[in-house]
C-alpha positions as CSV (number, residue, x, y, z in Angstrom):
1,X,216.3,-80.4,43.0
2,X,213.9,-82.0,40.5
3,X,210.1,-81.4,40.1
4,X,209.3,-84.9,41.5
5,X,211.5,-84.3,44.6
6,X,209.8,-81.0,45.3
7,X,206.4,-82.6,44.7
8,X,207.2,-85.3,47.4
9,X,208.1,-82.5,49.8
10,X,204.9,-80.5,49.3
11,X,202.5,-83.4,48.8
12,X,201.8,-82.8,45.0
13,X,201.9,-86.0,43.1
14,X,202.2,-84.7,39.5
15,X,205.4,-82.9,38.3
16,X,203.4,-80.6,36.0
17,X,201.4,-79.4,39.0
18,X,204.6,-78.6,40.8
19,X,205.9,-76.8,37.6
20,X,202.6,-74.7,37.5
21,X,203.0,-73.6,41.1
22,X,206.7,-72.7,40.7
23,X,205.9,-70.7,37.6
24,X,203.0,-69.0,39.3
25,X,205.2,-67.7,42.2
26,X,208.1,-66.9,39.9
27,X,210.6,-69.6,41.1
28,X,211.0,-71.5,37.9
29,X,213.8,-70.1,35.8
30,X,212.7,-71.5,32.4
31,X,209.3,-73.0,31.7
32,X,210.8,-75.3,29.1
33,X,213.1,-77.0,31.6
34,X,212.1,-80.2,33.3
35,X,214.0,-79.3,36.5
36,X,213.3,-76.4,38.8
37,X,216.0,-73.7,39.0
38,X,216.3,-71.2,41.7
39,X,219.2,-69.3,40.2
40,X,217.3,-66.0,40.4
41,X,218.7,-65.5,43.9
42,X,222.1,-63.6,43.8
43,X,223.3,-65.9,46.6
44,X,223.2,-68.9,44.2
45,X,225.5,-67.9,41.4
46,X,227.2,-70.7,39.4
47,X,230.4,-70.2,41.2
48,X,228.9,-70.8,44.6
49,X,226.2,-73.6,44.2
50,X,228.8,-76.3,45.1
51,X,228.9,-74.9,48.6
52,X,225.4,-73.5,48.8
53,X,222.0,-75.2,49.2
54,X,218.7,-73.7,48.1
55,X,216.2,-75.1,50.6
56,X,212.5,-74.5,49.9
57,X,210.5,-72.7,52.6
58,X,207.2,-74.5,53.1
59,X,205.3,-72.0,55.3
60,X,205.0,-71.7,59.1
61,X,204.9,-74.2,61.9
62,X,203.5,-73.4,65.3
63,X,205.7,-74.0,68.4
64,X,202.8,-73.7,70.8
65,X,199.4,-75.4,70.4
66,X,198.7,-77.0,67.1
67,X,197.0,-73.9,65.6
68,X,199.1,-73.0,62.6
69,X,197.7,-74.3,59.3
70,X,200.1,-76.6,57.4
71,X,200.6,-74.6,54.2
72,X,201.8,-77.0,51.5
73,X,203.3,-74.6,49.0
74,X,206.7,-73.1,48.5
75,X,206.9,-69.6,50.0
76,X,210.5,-68.9,49.1
77,X,214.0,-70.2,49.1
78,X,216.5,-70.3,52.0
79,X,220.1,-70.1,50.7
80,X,222.2,-72.0,53.2
81,X,225.9,-73.0,53.2
82,X,226.3,-76.8,53.1
83,X,228.6,-76.6,56.2
84,X,225.6,-75.4,58.3
85,X,223.7,-78.6,57.5
86,X,224.7,-81.8,59.4
87,X,223.9,-84.3,56.7
88,X,224.9,-85.1,53.1
89,X,221.4,-86.3,52.2
90,X,220.1,-82.9,51.2
91,X,217.6,-83.7,48.4
92,X,214.6,-83.9,50.6
93,X,215.3,-81.0,53.0
94,X,212.8,-78.2,53.5
95,X,212.5,-75.3,56.0
96,X,209.6,-74.0,58.0
97,X,209.6,-70.7,60.0
98,X,208.9,-71.3,63.7
99,X,206.1,-69.4,65.3
100,X,205.9,-69.2,69.1
101,X,208.2,-70.0,72.1
102,X,207.2,-73.5,73.2
103,X,210.5,-75.0,72.0
104,X,212.9,-72.3,73.3
105,X,214.6,-74.9,75.5
106,X,214.9,-77.6,72.8
107,X,218.4,-78.9,72.0
108,X,218.9,-79.2,68.2
109,X,222.7,-79.6,67.9
110,X,223.1,-77.2,70.8
111,X,220.5,-74.7,69.5
112,X,217.1,-73.8,70.7
113,X,214.1,-73.0,68.5
114,X,213.0,-69.4,69.0
115,X,210.1,-67.5,67.3
116,X,211.3,-66.6,63.8
117,X,214.0,-69.2,63.5
118,X,214.1,-71.4,60.4
119,X,213.8,-75.1,61.2
120,X,215.4,-77.5,58.7
121,X,213.4,-80.7,58.3
122,X,214.3,-84.0,56.6
123,X,211.1,-84.8,54.8
124,X,212.3,-88.2,53.8
125,X,212.9,-89.4,57.4
126,X,209.4,-89.9,58.9
127,X,210.2,-92.9,61.1
128,X,210.0,-91.0,64.4
129,X,211.2,-92.6,67.6
130,X,211.1,-91.4,71.2
131,X,213.3,-88.3,71.7
132,X,213.2,-87.1,68.1
133,X,212.2,-83.6,67.3
134,X,209.5,-83.7,64.6
135,X,207.4,-81.5,62.4
136,X,203.9,-82.9,63.0
137,X,200.5,-82.3,61.3
138,X,197.4,-82.9,63.4
139,X,194.1,-82.6,61.5
140,X,195.8,-80.3,59.0
141,X,197.5,-78.1,61.7
142,X,201.3,-78.0,61.9
143,X,203.6,-77.9,64.9
144,X,207.1,-78.7,66.1
145,X,207.5,-80.9,69.1
146,X,209.5,-83.6,70.8
147,X,208.1,-87.0,69.9
148,X,207.5,-89.8,72.6
149,X,205.9,-93.1,71.9
150,X,204.1,-94.4,75.0
151,X,203.4,-98.1,74.1
152,X,202.0,-98.9,77.6
153,X,199.2,-96.4,77.3
154,X,198.9,-96.8,73.5
155,X,199.5,-93.2,72.7
156,X,201.9,-90.7,71.1
157,X,202.9,-87.7,73.2
158,X,204.1,-84.4,71.6
159,X,206.0,-82.4,74.2
160,X,207.1,-78.8,74.3
161,X,210.4,-77.8,75.8
162,X,210.0,-74.2,76.9
163,X,210.6,-71.7,79.6
164,X,206.8,-71.4,79.9
165,X,204.3,-74.2,80.5
166,X,202.6,-75.7,77.4
167,X,200.6,-78.9,78.0
168,X,201.7,-81.9,76.0
169,X,199.5,-83.2,73.2
170,X,198.3,-86.8,73.6
171,X,197.2,-88.8,70.6
172,X,195.7,-92.3,71.1
173,X,196.8,-94.9,68.7
174,X,193.3,-95.2,67.3
175,X,193.4,-91.5,66.2
176,X,196.8,-91.7,64.4
177,X,195.0,-91.5,61.1
178,X,194.6,-87.8,61.8
179,X,198.3,-87.5,62.8
180,X,201.2,-87.3,60.4
181,X,205.0,-86.9,60.9
182,X,206.1,-84.7,58.1
183,X,209.8,-85.2,58.9
184,X,212.5,-85.0,61.5
185,X,214.1,-81.7,62.6
186,X,217.8,-81.8,61.8
187,X,219.0,-78.3,62.3
188,X,218.0,-74.7,63.2
189,X,219.1,-71.6,61.3
190,X,218.9,-68.9,64.0
191,X,217.5,-65.5,63.2
192,X,219.9,-62.7,63.5
193,X,220.0,-61.0,66.9
194,X,220.3,-57.2,66.9
195,X,223.3,-57.3,69.2
196,X,225.1,-59.6,66.8
197,X,224.9,-57.0,63.9
198,X,228.2,-55.3,63.3
199,X,227.9,-51.5,63.3
200,X,230.5,-49.1,61.9
201,X,231.0,-46.1,64.2
202,X,233.6,-43.5,63.2
203,X,235.9,-42.7,66.0
204,X,236.7,-39.2,65.0
205,X,237.2,-36.7,62.2
206,X,240.1,-37.3,59.9
207,X,242.1,-34.2,59.1
């Protein structure tokens, strides 16, 4: 992924600024290169990059009220197998870590969004339509919701899908200058559940 592509994802317009931030947090492999390299991760060896993606993690997104600040900097890299991502257009993907439970009944390719899950967002696809799951920014605050365009009442509605009640967010069309769709949610990388961890338990003493 090039510096300009990363810049578009994080809202930085100049590639040298992107390079500076990557060097500062230790993610740029060689300061003389013009393309960002994330080969420091042992998961991304040269023999595996064909089948692996290195998706930048751009902070946290709230799954309740819009109270989580939209951090526009790379906090790390999420190594993910290509087979776990349902698109071939991978250049503009990024991940956010979900906070809260207001989307724990969402249906993203058969998966819910639980607290701690990584949500994969297509930052290039910002043309949201009714029924899409989107990463939204409202007055600088980020959240994940289901998008509904209510043309009759001239408003956008951001709805939770949860086992608990969370009131929807209503945004009048005149206030859409304070609202931004940062991209569509395309996949959820589930956090590892304790019961899914394999444990080796010896069955007896070998004589």
